[in-house]
C-alpha positions, 0 to 999 in steps of 0.5 A, a space after each residue: 116803815 123805815 130802813 130798819 124794818 120799824 114803823 116810822 115816826 110818821 107812821 105812829 102819828 098816822 095811827 094817832 090820827 086814825 084814833 082821833 078820827 074814830 073818836 071825833 066821829 062821835 064828837 063832830 056834827 054830821 052836817 058839813 056846815 056845822 063842822 066848819 064852825 064846830 071843829 078841833 085842831 091839834 095844837 100840840 103833840 108830845 110823843 115819847 117812843 117807848 119801844 120800836 114797833 115792827 110790822 106785825 100781822 097781829 093788831 095793835 091798839 090805839 088807846 085815847 082818853 080825855 085828860 084835862 078839859 078847859 074852856 077852849 081846849 082839851 088834852 088826849 092821853 094816847 098809847 099805842 100798844 099790843 097785849 104785852 108791849 107799849 110802843 108809844 105814849 103821847 099827849 095831844 092838846 086839841 083846840 076847839 076851832 071855828 074853821 069859818 072864822 079861822 079862830 079858836 072857840 069855846 067848847 059847847 056844853 054838849 061837847 064837854 058832856 061827850 068828852 066826859 065819856 072818854 075820860 079815864 
């Protein structure tokens, strides 16, 4: 929270990260060795703040849907909102990445199929 009582920009990006981690629990392999080869990195964030978010006891929602899927990357369309207000809209470019080789890689067929479950 910042000095004005609003959630800070870093707070918003933490919410987006938590949403991605929840989504990737379904996408990432369970085996730690496979995770090194079949991973994803944030390549780019574009964030538009639409309303200030203050601390509240009622839950907010982090909505992530998959947009465009390419050979080695995909976009996430993101919103942070509650029942009546949208606080943030963002687009995140995710790159398929091989951590062991330290380079991008192509999405597998099974990853592309699993990503299709999150399309809007």
